[in-house]
Each structure stands twice: as structure tokens, then as C-alpha cells.
PyMOL commands that place a pseudoatom at each C-alpha (Angstrom):
pseudoatom trace, name=CA, resn=MET, resi=1, chain=A, elem=C, hetatm=0, pos=[-32.481, -58.173, -17.330]
pseudoatom trace, name=CA, resn=SER, resi=2, chain=A, elem=C, hetatm=0, pos=[-35.761, -57.426, -19.109]
pseudoatom trace, name=CA, resn=GLY, resi=3, chain=A, elem=C, hetatm=0, pos=[-36.921, -55.600, -22.188]
pseudoatom trace, name=CA, resn=THR, resi=4, chain=A, elem=C, hetatm=0, pos=[-39.871, -54.756, -24.363]
pseudoatom trace, name=CA, resn=VAL, resi=5, chain=A, elem=C, hetatm=0, pos=[-41.345, -55.946, -27.639]
pseudoatom trace, name=CA, resn=THR, resi=6, chain=A, elem=C, hetatm=0, pos=[-41.314, -52.900, -29.930]
pseudoatom trace, name=CA, resn=ALA, resi=7, chain=A, elem=C, hetatm=0, pos=[-42.864, -54.496, -33.037]
pseudoatom trace, name=CA, resn=VAL, resi=8, chain=A, elem=C, hetatm=0, pos=[-44.167, -57.807, -34.362]
pseudoatom trace, name=CA, resn=SER, resi=9, chain=A, elem=C, hetatm=0, pos=[-44.132, -58.883, -38.004]
pseudoatom trace, name=CA, resn=SER, resi=10, chain=A, elem=C, hetatm=0, pos=[-45.194, -61.836, -40.131]
pseudoatom trace, name=CA, resn=ASN, resi=11, chain=A, elem=C, hetatm=0, pos=[-45.742, -62.769, -43.743]
pseudoatom trace, name=CA, resn=GLY, resi=12, chain=A, elem=C, hetatm=0, pos=[-47.546, -65.713, -45.295]
pseudoatom trace, name=CA, resn=VAL, resi=13, chain=A, elem=C, hetatm=0, pos=[-45.426, -65.589, -48.460]
pseudoatom trace, name=CA, resn=TYR, resi=14, chain=A, elem=C, hetatm=0, pos=[-41.678, -65.652, -49.064]
pseudoatom trace, name=CA, resn=SER, resi=15, chain=A, elem=C, hetatm=0, pos=[-40.283, -62.125, -49.135]
pseudoatom trace, name=CA, resn=PHE, resi=16, chain=A, elem=C, hetatm=0, pos=[-37.315, -60.513, -47.479]
pseudoatom trace, name=CA, resn=THR, resi=17, chain=A, elem=C, hetatm=0, pos=[-39.296, -58.052, -45.376]
pseudoatom trace, name=CA, resn=LYS, resi=18, chain=A, elem=C, hetatm=0, pos=[-42.309, -58.752, -43.199]
pseudoatom trace, name=CA, resn=PRO, resi=19, chain=A, elem=C, hetatm=0, pos=[-45.153, -56.303, -42.582]
pseudoatom trace, name=CA, resn=ASN, resi=20, chain=A, elem=C, hetatm=0, pos=[-45.771, -55.137, -39.027]
pseudoatom trace, name=CA, resn=ARG, resi=21, chain=A, elem=C, hetatm=0, pos=[-48.872, -56.426, -37.275]
pseudoatom trace, name=CA, resn=ASP, resi=22, chain=A, elem=C, hetatm=0, pos=[-50.932, -55.397, -34.251]
pseudoatom trace, name=CA, resn=GLY, resi=23, chain=A, elem=C, hetatm=0, pos=[-50.155, -58.824, -32.812]
pseudoatom trace, name=CA, resn=ILE, resi=24, chain=A, elem=C, hetatm=0, pos=[-48.876, -62.258, -33.775]
pseudoatom trace, name=CA, resn=THR, resi=25, chain=A, elem=C, hetatm=0, pos=[-49.825, -65.633, -32.367]
pseudoatom trace, name=CA, resn=LEU, resi=26, chain=A, elem=C, hetatm=0, pos=[-47.019, -68.031, -31.501]
pseudoatom trace, name=CA, resn=LEU, resi=27, chain=A, elem=C, hetatm=0, pos=[-47.875, -71.713, -31.807]
pseudoatom trace, name=CA, resn=ALA, resi=28, chain=A, elem=C, hetatm=0, pos=[-45.966, -74.227, -29.664]
pseudoatom trace, name=CA, resn=GLY, resi=29, chain=A, elem=C, hetatm=0, pos=[-43.554, -76.298, -31.759]
pseudoatom trace, name=CA, resn=LEU, resi=30, chain=A, elem=C, hetatm=0, pos=[-44.405, -74.426, -34.977]
pseudoatom trace, name=CA, resn=GLY, resi=31, chain=A, elem=C, hetatm=0, pos=[-43.653, -70.704, -34.893]
pseudoatom trace, name=CA, resn=VAL, resi=32, chain=A, elem=C, hetatm=0, pos=[-45.726, -67.688, -35.901]
pseudoatom trace, name=CA, resn=GLU, resi=33, chain=A, elem=C, hetatm=0, pos=[-49.244, -68.538, -37.017]
pseudoatom trace, name=CA, resn=GLY, resi=34, chain=A, elem=C, hetatm=0, pos=[-49.624, -67.812, -40.741]
pseudoatom trace, name=CA, resn=ASP, resi=35, chain=A, elem=C, hetatm=0, pos=[-45.931, -67.065, -41.258]
pseudoatom trace, name=CA, resn=VAL, resi=36, chain=A, elem=C, hetatm=0, pos=[-44.147, -68.749, -44.158]
pseudoatom trace, name=CA, resn=HIS, resi=37, chain=A, elem=C, hetatm=0, pos=[-41.384, -69.981, -41.830]
pseudoatom trace, name=CA, resn=ALA, resi=38, chain=A, elem=C, hetatm=0, pos=[-43.715, -71.729, -39.365]
pseudoatom trace, name=CA, resn=GLY, resi=39, chain=A, elem=C, hetatm=0, pos=[-43.405, -75.491, -39.137]
pseudoatom trace, name=CA, resn=VAL, resi=40, chain=A, elem=C, hetatm=0, pos=[-41.858, -78.464, -37.400]
pseudoatom trace, name=CA, resn=THR, resi=41, chain=A, elem=C, hetatm=0, pos=[-39.208, -78.857, -40.124]
pseudoatom trace, name=CA, resn=VAL, resi=42, chain=A, elem=C, hetatm=0, pos=[-37.079, -76.184, -41.832]
pseudoatom trace, name=CA, resn=LYS, resi=43, chain=A, elem=C, hetatm=0, pos=[-38.913, -73.666, -44.024]
pseudoatom trace, name=CA, resn=HIS, resi=44, chain=A, elem=C, hetatm=0, pos=[-36.097, -71.346, -45.111]
pseudoatom trace, name=CA, resn=ARG, resi=45, chain=A, elem=C, hetatm=0, pos=[-35.661, -72.094, -48.805]
pseudoatom trace, name=CA, resn=SER, resi=46, chain=A, elem=C, hetatm=0, pos=[-31.883, -72.591, -48.690]
pseudoatom trace, name=CA, resn=ARG, resi=47, chain=A, elem=C, hetatm=0, pos=[-32.235, -75.083, -45.842]
pseudoatom trace, name=CA, resn=VAL, resi=48, chain=A, elem=C, hetatm=0, pos=[-35.162, -76.916, -47.441]
pseudoatom trace, name=CA, resn=ALA, resi=49, chain=A, elem=C, hetatm=0, pos=[-33.019, -77.381, -50.559]
pseudoatom trace, name=CA, resn=LYS, resi=50, chain=A, elem=C, hetatm=0, pos=[-30.314, -79.081, -48.455]
pseudoatom trace, name=CA, resn=ASP, resi=51, chain=A, elem=C, hetatm=0, pos=[-32.555, -81.301, -46.321]
pseudoatom trace, name=CA, resn=PRO, resi=52, chain=A, elem=C, hetatm=0, pos=[-36.290, -80.647, -45.810]
pseudoatom trace, name=CA, resn=THR, resi=53, chain=A, elem=C, hetatm=0, pos=[-36.473, -83.093, -42.871]
pseudoatom trace, name=CA, resn=VAL, resi=54, chain=A, elem=C, hetatm=0, pos=[-34.225, -81.103, -40.504]
pseudoatom trace, name=CA, resn=PRO, resi=55, chain=A, elem=C, hetatm=0, pos=[-35.996, -79.775, -37.378]
pseudoatom trace, name=CA, resn=ASN, resi=56, chain=A, elem=C, hetatm=0, pos=[-36.942, -76.101, -37.601]
pseudoatom trace, name=CA, resn=LEU, resi=57, chain=A, elem=C, hetatm=0, pos=[-34.740, -74.287, -35.078]
pseudoatom trace, name=CA, resn=ARG, resi=58, chain=A, elem=C, hetatm=0, pos=[-35.629, -70.983, -36.787]
pseudoatom trace, name=CA, resn=GLN, resi=59, chain=A, elem=C, hetatm=0, pos=[-39.339, -70.723, -35.978]
pseudoatom trace, name=CA, resn=VAL, resi=60, chain=A, elem=C, hetatm=0, pos=[-39.191, -67.174, -34.589]
pseudoatom trace, name=CA, resn=HIS, resi=61, chain=A, elem=C, hetatm=0, pos=[-36.581, -64.565, -35.566]
pseudoatom trace, name=CA, resn=LEU, resi=62, chain=A, elem=C, hetatm=0, pos=[-35.851, -61.766, -33.083]
pseudoatom trace, name=CA, resn=ILE, resi=63, chain=A, elem=C, hetatm=0, pos=[-33.807, -58.609, -33.716]
pseudoatom trace, name=CA, resn=HIS, resi=64, chain=A, elem=C, hetatm=0, pos=[-32.864, -55.896, -31.257]
pseudoatom trace, name=CA, resn=ALA, resi=65, chain=A, elem=C, hetatm=0, pos=[-33.991, -52.368, -32.206]
pseudoatom trace, name=CA, resn=GLU, resi=66, chain=A, elem=C, hetatm=0, pos=[-30.603, -51.129, -31.016]
pseudoatom trace, name=CA, resn=LEU, resi=67, chain=A, elem=C, hetatm=0, pos=[-29.171, -52.623, -34.239]
pseudoatom trace, name=CA, resn=PHE, resi=68, chain=A, elem=C, hetatm=0, pos=[-31.350, -50.223, -36.246]
pseudoatom trace, name=CA, resn=ASP, resi=69, chain=A, elem=C, hetatm=0, pos=[-30.014, -47.331, -34.154]
pseudoatom trace, name=CA, resn=GLU, resi=70, chain=A, elem=C, hetatm=0, pos=[-26.449, -48.501, -34.804]
pseudoatom trace, name=CA, resn=VAL, resi=71, chain=A, elem=C, hetatm=0, pos=[-26.795, -48.782, -38.589]
pseudoatom trace, name=CA, resn=ALA, resi=72, chain=A, elem=C, hetatm=0, pos=[-28.667, -45.460, -38.749]
pseudoatom trace, name=CA, resn=GLY, resi=73, chain=A, elem=C, hetatm=0, pos=[-25.420, -43.849, -37.582]
pseudoatom trace, name=CA, resn=SER, resi=74, chain=A, elem=C, hetatm=0, pos=[-23.892, -45.014, -40.876]
pseudoatom trace, name=CA, resn=GLY, resi=75, chain=A, elem=C, hetatm=0, pos=[-26.797, -43.740, -42.959]
pseudoatom trace, name=CA, resn=PHE, resi=76, chain=A, elem=C, hetatm=0, pos=[-28.928, -46.900, -43.222]
pseudoatom trace, name=CA, resn=GLU, resi=77, chain=A, elem=C, hetatm=0, pos=[-32.640, -46.600, -42.569]
pseudoatom trace, name=CA, resn=VAL, resi=78, chain=A, elem=C, hetatm=0, pos=[-33.935, -49.921, -41.255]
pseudoatom trace, name=CA, resn=THR, resi=79, chain=A, elem=C, hetatm=0, pos=[-37.258, -50.330, -39.472]
pseudoatom trace, name=CA, resn=PRO, resi=80, chain=A, elem=C, hetatm=0, pos=[-38.981, -53.273, -37.749]
pseudoatom trace, name=CA, resn=GLY, resi=81, chain=A, elem=C, hetatm=0, pos=[-39.753, -56.132, -40.126]
pseudoatom trace, name=CA, resn=ASP, resi=82, chain=A, elem=C, hetatm=0, pos=[-37.332, -54.878, -42.789]
pseudoatom trace, name=CA, resn=LEU, resi=83, chain=A, elem=C, hetatm=0, pos=[-34.806, -57.671, -42.155]
pseudoatom trace, name=CA, resn=GLY, resi=84, chain=A, elem=C, hetatm=0, pos=[-37.454, -60.380, -41.998]
pseudoatom trace, name=CA, resn=GLU, resi=85, chain=A, elem=C, hetatm=0, pos=[-37.686, -60.650, -38.233]
pseudoatom trace, name=CA, resn=ASN, resi=86, chain=A, elem=C, hetatm=0, pos=[-40.875, -61.606, -36.418]
pseudoatom trace, name=CA, resn=ILE, resi=87, chain=A, elem=C, hetatm=0, pos=[-40.178, -59.792, -33.159]
pseudoatom trace, name=CA, resn=THR, resi=88, chain=A, elem=C, hetatm=0, pos=[-38.255, -56.556, -32.659]
pseudoatom trace, name=CA, resn=THR, resi=89, chain=A, elem=C, hetatm=0, pos=[-37.035, -55.975, -29.104]
pseudoatom trace, name=CA, resn=ARG, resi=90, chain=A, elem=C, hetatm=0, pos=[-35.521, -53.164, -27.074]
pseudoatom trace, name=CA, resn=GLY, resi=91, chain=A, elem=C, hetatm=0, pos=[-33.532, -53.411, -23.865]
pseudoatom trace, name=CA, resn=VAL, resi=92, chain=A, elem=C, hetatm=0, pos=[-32.289, -57.000, -24.258]
pseudoatom trace, name=CA, resn=ASP, resi=93, chain=A, elem=C, hetatm=0, pos=[-28.775, -57.828, -25.447]
pseudoatom trace, name=CA, resn=LEU, resi=94, chain=A, elem=C, hetatm=0, pos=[-30.028, -60.685, -27.623]
pseudoatom trace, name=CA, resn=LEU, resi=95, chain=A, elem=C, hetatm=0, pos=[-26.592, -61.498, -29.054]
pseudoatom trace, name=CA, resn=ALA, resi=96, chain=A, elem=C, hetatm=0, pos=[-25.133, -62.035, -25.569]
pseudoatom trace, name=CA, resn=LEU, resi=97, chain=A, elem=C, hetatm=0, pos=[-27.750, -64.581, -24.494]
pseudoatom trace, name=CA, resn=PRO, resi=98, chain=A, elem=C, hetatm=0, pos=[-26.605, -68.180, -24.166]
pseudoatom trace, name=CA, resn=THR, resi=99, chain=A, elem=C, hetatm=0, pos=[-28.167, -71.016, -26.145]
pseudoatom trace, name=CA, resn=GLY, resi=100, chain=A, elem=C, hetatm=0, pos=[-31.240, -72.337, -24.345]
pseudoatom trace, name=CA, resn=THR, resi=101, chain=A, elem=C, hetatm=0, pos=[-32.283, -69.009, -22.836]
pseudoatom trace, name=CA, resn=ARG, resi=102, chain=A, elem=C, hetatm=0, pos=[-36.048, -68.748, -22.485]
pseudoatom trace, name=CA, resn=LEU, resi=103, chain=A, elem=C, hetatm=0, pos=[-37.774, -65.491, -23.296]
pseudoatom trace, name=CA, resn=ARG, resi=104, chain=A, elem=C, hetatm=0, pos=[-41.238, -64.858, -21.877]
pseudoatom trace, name=CA, resn=LEU, resi=105, chain=A, elem=C, hetatm=0, pos=[-43.020, -62.590, -24.326]
pseudoatom trace, name=CA, resn=GLY, resi=106, chain=A, elem=C, hetatm=0, pos=[-46.123, -60.934, -22.922]
pseudoatom trace, name=CA, resn=ALA, resi=107, chain=A, elem=C, hetatm=0, pos=[-48.572, -62.834, -20.744]
pseudoatom trace, name=CA, resn=GLU, resi=108, chain=A, elem=C, hetatm=0, pos=[-48.223, -66.346, -22.183]
pseudoatom trace, name=CA, resn=ALA, resi=109, chain=A, elem=C, hetatm=0, pos=[-45.701, -66.982, -24.949]
pseudoatom trace, name=CA, resn=VAL, resi=110, chain=A, elem=C, hetatm=0, pos=[-42.295, -68.544, -24.268]
pseudoatom trace, name=CA, resn=VAL, resi=111, chain=A, elem=C, hetatm=0, pos=[-39.557, -69.080, -26.850]
pseudoatom trace, name=CA, resn=GLU, resi=112, chain=A, elem=C, hetatm=0, pos=[-36.218, -70.822, -26.420]
pseudoatom trace, name=CA, resn=VAL, resi=113, chain=A, elem=C, hetatm=0, pos=[-33.166, -69.303, -28.084]
pseudoatom trace, name=CA, resn=THR, resi=114, chain=A, elem=C, hetatm=0, pos=[-31.528, -71.760, -30.513]
pseudoatom trace, name=CA, resn=GLY, resi=115, chain=A, elem=C, hetatm=0, pos=[-28.799, -69.639, -32.104]
pseudoatom trace, name=CA, resn=LEU, resi=116, chain=A, elem=C, hetatm=0, pos=[-27.719, -66.769, -34.310]
pseudoatom trace, name=CA, resn=ARG, resi=117, chain=A, elem=C, hetatm=0, pos=[-29.181, -65.784, -37.627]
pseudoatom trace, name=CA, resn=ASN, resi=118, chain=A, elem=C, hetatm=0, pos=[-26.584, -65.906, -40.370]
pseudoatom trace, name=CA, resn=PRO, resi=119, chain=A, elem=C, hetatm=0, pos=[-26.860, -62.656, -42.349]
pseudoatom trace, name=CA, resn=CYS, resi=120, chain=A, elem=C, hetatm=0, pos=[-27.218, -63.380, -46.058]
pseudoatom trace, name=CA, resn=ALA, resi=121, chain=A, elem=C, hetatm=0, pos=[-26.664, -61.517, -49.329]
pseudoatom trace, name=CA, resn=GLN, resi=122, chain=A, elem=C, hetatm=0, pos=[-30.346, -60.533, -49.426]
pseudoatom trace, name=CA, resn=ILE, resi=123, chain=A, elem=C, hetatm=0, pos=[-29.474, -57.876, -46.838]
pseudoatom trace, name=CA, resn=ASP, resi=124, chain=A, elem=C, hetatm=0, pos=[-27.316, -56.106, -49.448]
pseudoatom trace, name=CA, resn=LYS, resi=125, chain=A, elem=C, hetatm=0, pos=[-30.143, -56.360, -51.990]
pseudoatom trace, name=CA, resn=PHE, resi=126, chain=A, elem=C, hetatm=0, pos=[-32.369, -54.616, -49.453]
pseudoatom trace, name=CA, resn=ARG, resi=127, chain=A, elem=C, hetatm=0, pos=[-29.814, -51.846, -48.703]
pseudoatom trace, name=CA, resn=HIS, resi=128, chain=A, elem=C, hetatm=0, pos=[-26.487, -51.963, -50.528]
pseudoatom trace, name=CA, resn=GLY, resi=129, chain=A, elem=C, hetatm=0, pos=[-23.626, -52.076, -48.025]
pseudoatom trace, name=CA, resn=LEU, resi=130, chain=A, elem=C, hetatm=0, pos=[-25.795, -53.073, -45.062]
pseudoatom trace, name=CA, resn=LEU, resi=131, chain=A, elem=C, hetatm=0, pos=[-24.390, -56.620, -44.935]
pseudoatom trace, name=CA, resn=LYS, resi=132, chain=A, elem=C, hetatm=0, pos=[-21.021, -55.215, -43.823]
pseudoatom trace, name=CA, resn=MET, resi=133, chain=A, elem=C, hetatm=0, pos=[-22.788, -53.527, -40.917]
pseudoatom trace, name=CA, resn=VAL, resi=134, chain=A, elem=C, hetatm=0, pos=[-24.435, -56.729, -39.650]
pseudoatom trace, name=CA, resn=LEU, resi=135, chain=A, elem=C, hetatm=0, pos=[-21.619, -59.175, -40.417]
pseudoatom trace, name=CA, resn=GLY, resi=136, chain=A, elem=C, hetatm=0, pos=[-18.113, -58.298, -39.382]
pseudoatom trace, name=CA, resn=ARG, resi=137, chain=A, elem=C, hetatm=0, pos=[-15.092, -59.420, -37.401]
pseudoatom trace, name=CA, resn=ASP, resi=138, chain=A, elem=C, hetatm=0, pos=[-14.026, -58.731, -33.850]
pseudoatom trace, name=CA, resn=GLU, resi=139, chain=A, elem=C, hetatm=0, pos=[-10.520, -57.746, -32.694]
pseudoatom trace, name=CA, resn=ASN, resi=140, chain=A, elem=C, hetatm=0, pos=[-9.486, -61.438, -32.805]
pseudoatom trace, name=CA, resn=GLY, resi=141, chain=A, elem=C, hetatm=0, pos=[-10.684, -61.900, -36.374]
pseudoatom trace, name=CA, resn=GLN, resi=142, chain=A, elem=C, hetatm=0, pos=[-13.708, -63.946, -35.334]
pseudoatom trace, name=CA, resn=ILE, resi=143, chain=A, elem=C, hetatm=0, pos=[-16.931, -63.489, -37.318]
pseudoatom trace, name=CA, resn=VAL, resi=144, chain=A, elem=C, hetatm=0, pos=[-19.577, -61.399, -35.555]
pseudoatom trace, name=CA, resn=ARG, resi=145, chain=A, elem=C, hetatm=0, pos=[-23.192, -61.900, -36.655]
pseudoatom trace, name=CA, resn=LYS, resi=146, chain=A, elem=C, hetatm=0, pos=[-25.500, -59.062, -35.556]
pseudoatom trace, name=CA, resn=ALA, resi=147, chain=A, elem=C, hetatm=0, pos=[-28.687, -59.844, -37.535]
pseudoatom trace, name=CA, resn=GLY, resi=148, chain=A, elem=C, hetatm=0, pos=[-30.580, -61.272, -34.587]
pseudoatom trace, name=CA, resn=ILE, resi=149, chain=A, elem=C, hetatm=0, pos=[-31.297, -64.606, -33.020]
pseudoatom trace, name=CA, resn=MET, resi=150, chain=A, elem=C, hetatm=0, pos=[-33.508, -67.573, -33.803]
pseudoatom trace, name=CA, resn=SER, resi=151, chain=A, elem=C, hetatm=0, pos=[-35.802, -69.473, -31.457]
pseudoatom trace, name=CA, resn=ILE, resi=152, chain=A, elem=C, hetatm=0, pos=[-38.415, -72.183, -31.144]
pseudoatom trace, name=CA, resn=VAL, resi=153, chain=A, elem=C, hetatm=0, pos=[-41.826, -71.781, -29.500]
pseudoatom trace, name=CA, resn=LEU, resi=154, chain=A, elem=C, hetatm=0, pos=[-42.227, -73.676, -26.234]
pseudoatom trace, name=CA, resn=THR, resi=155, chain=A, elem=C, hetatm=0, pos=[-45.507, -72.100, -25.132]
pseudoatom trace, name=CA, resn=GLY, resi=156, chain=A, elem=C, hetatm=0, pos=[-47.884, -70.405, -27.512]
pseudoatom trace, name=CA, resn=GLY, resi=157, chain=A, elem=C, hetatm=0, pos=[-49.630, -67.091, -27.038]
pseudoatom trace, name=CA, resn=VAL, resi=158, chain=A, elem=C, hetatm=0, pos=[-50.274, -63.677, -28.525]
pseudoatom trace, name=CA, resn=VAL, resi=159, chain=A, elem=C, hetatm=0, pos=[-47.372, -61.199, -28.666]
pseudoatom trace, name=CA, resn=ARG, resi=160, chain=A, elem=C, hetatm=0, pos=[-47.954, -57.487, -29.213]
pseudoatom trace, name=CA, resn=PRO, resi=161, chain=A, elem=C, hetatm=0, pos=[-45.867, -54.316, -29.332]
pseudoatom trace, name=CA, resn=GLY, resi=162, chain=A, elem=C, hetatm=0, pos=[-45.371, -53.034, -25.795]
pseudoatom trace, name=CA, resn=ASP, resi=163, chain=A, elem=C, hetatm=0, pos=[-45.342, -56.506, -24.241]
pseudoatom trace, name=CA, resn=PRO, resi=164, chain=A, elem=C, hetatm=0, pos=[-42.658, -57.090, -21.607]
pseudoatom trace, name=CA, resn=ILE, resi=165, chain=A, elem=C, hetatm=0, pos=[-39.837, -59.574, -22.166]
pseudoatom trace, name=CA, resn=ALA, resi=166, chain=A, elem=C, hetatm=0, pos=[-38.602, -61.601, -19.210]
pseudoatom trace, name=CA, resn=ILE, resi=167, chain=A, elem=C, hetatm=0, pos=[-35.359, -63.578, -19.506]
pseudoatom trace, name=CA, resn=GLU, resi=168, chain=A, elem=C, hetatm=0, pos=[-34.697, -66.977, -17.951]
pseudoatom trace, name=CA, resn=LEU, resi=169, chain=A, elem=C, hetatm=0, pos=[-31.095, -68.104, -18.357]
pseudoatom trace, name=CA, resn=PRO, resi=170, chain=A, elem=C, hetatm=0, pos=[-30.375, -71.836, -18.631]
pseudoatom trace, name=CA, resn=ALA, resi=171, chain=A, elem=C, hetatm=0, pos=[-28.333, -73.722, -16.057]
pseudoatom trace, name=CA, resn=GLU, resi=172, chain=A, elem=C, hetatm=0, pos=[-24.586, -73.193, -16.268]
pseudoatom trace, name=CA, resn=PRO, resi=173, chain=A, elem=C, hetatm=0, pos=[-22.283, -73.787, -17.941]
pseudoatom trace, name=CA, resn=HIS, resi=174, chain=A, elem=C, hetatm=0, pos=[-23.707, -71.484, -20.588]
pseudoatom trace, name=CA, resn=ARG, resi=175, chain=A, elem=C, hetatm=0, pos=[-23.133, -72.259, -24.261]
pseudoatom trace, name=CA, resn=PRO, resi=176, chain=A, elem=C, hetatm=0, pos=[-22.523, -69.237, -26.515]
pseudoatom trace, name=CA, resn=LEU, resi=177, chain=A, elem=C, hetatm=0, pos=[-24.798, -68.764, -29.499]
pseudoatom trace, name=CA, resn=GLU, resi=178, chain=A, elem=C, hetatm=0, pos=[-23.758, -70.364, -32.765]
pseudoatom trace, name=CA, resn=MET, resi=179, chain=A, elem=C, hetatm=0, pos=[-25.231, -70.002, -36.221]
pseudoatom trace, name=CA, resn=VAL, resi=180, chain=A, elem=C, hetatm=0, pos=[-28.388, -72.046, -36.867]
for i in range(1, 180): cmd.bond("trace and resi %d" % i, "trace and resi %d" % (i + 1))
show_as sticks, trace
zoom trace
């Protein structure tokens, strides 16, 4: 399984969306250089309010472009960076990856998948009704989170649109993704 980086985004200030860039630099143990969510400890405001000393397992946010295709079928226009992600991918079933999967992004960068992003009410402020599209229930009544995955940076490097994504699954038994 492999895919492609379709867009990269970052923002040095808190805002819901992140502008697209020609490239972003991932820093080992920190996240995206210059991004408001980079750091060793949590940077998301809701998590900082609870405990600012918790390790940052949400250094890099990835979303699959296929999600944008899916919600477009219901009339929602969403483009890369709109939901606050740093890396938009195509061709990788991000939500099916097990915890601990390593993604090689371009020539150097490696991130390790830590879990699922929990879609928040800000998504409905961005596009009313969109939250229902990215947070639902499966046939067994279990919550399904579709708003991407979170990761930490193991090896730094520059990531650009068009870069290949190589997937390295962890040793079995695989652990399914949980909310981080």
C-alpha cells in the first residue's frame, strides 16, 4: 500500500483552517516547523486547559483527500487545509491503519500514527452540518471518526505535494486506532 501527499498546510497562529504551503518541514519530536501545534507537550487549546504537561501525540494531523470527495457528494466543499490538517493524502486508507504505523513522507520524513482525530464542533462552524458527515455511527452503533489521524515525528524532513507515502505496519498483533 502506498499513496501520495496532495497538499501540505501549516499556521503559526490558532485558527481552524491552515493555509497551503509549497512545503513544510517536520521536526523530530516536535511536529511541523512554525505550526502552532508543534511541541513536545500538547498544544491544542482544549488539551492544554486540562493538562499542559501531557505528551503531544498530535504533532502532525493527516487527512485523506477521499474524505473531501465523499462530503462533496452531499454538497460540502472542503479543500486541503480547511479542517486544520497539516498533510492531505490520497491513496492511503488512513483510518484503517493500526496504531504505530510508520509513514515515510517523501525522501526523509517519518511519522508514527498515534490515533484518530476527534472531530469537534468547530467543524460545524466551518460548514454547518459537516460534523455529521465526519462523525457518525456504524451498523453496530459504534462511533466512527473520519476527520483524519494524528501522528508524531520520528525523523524530520521536508514534505511537499506530490511526495510519495510509504507505509510500514507495526508488528502484530495490530492495535486499532483510538481517539487521541
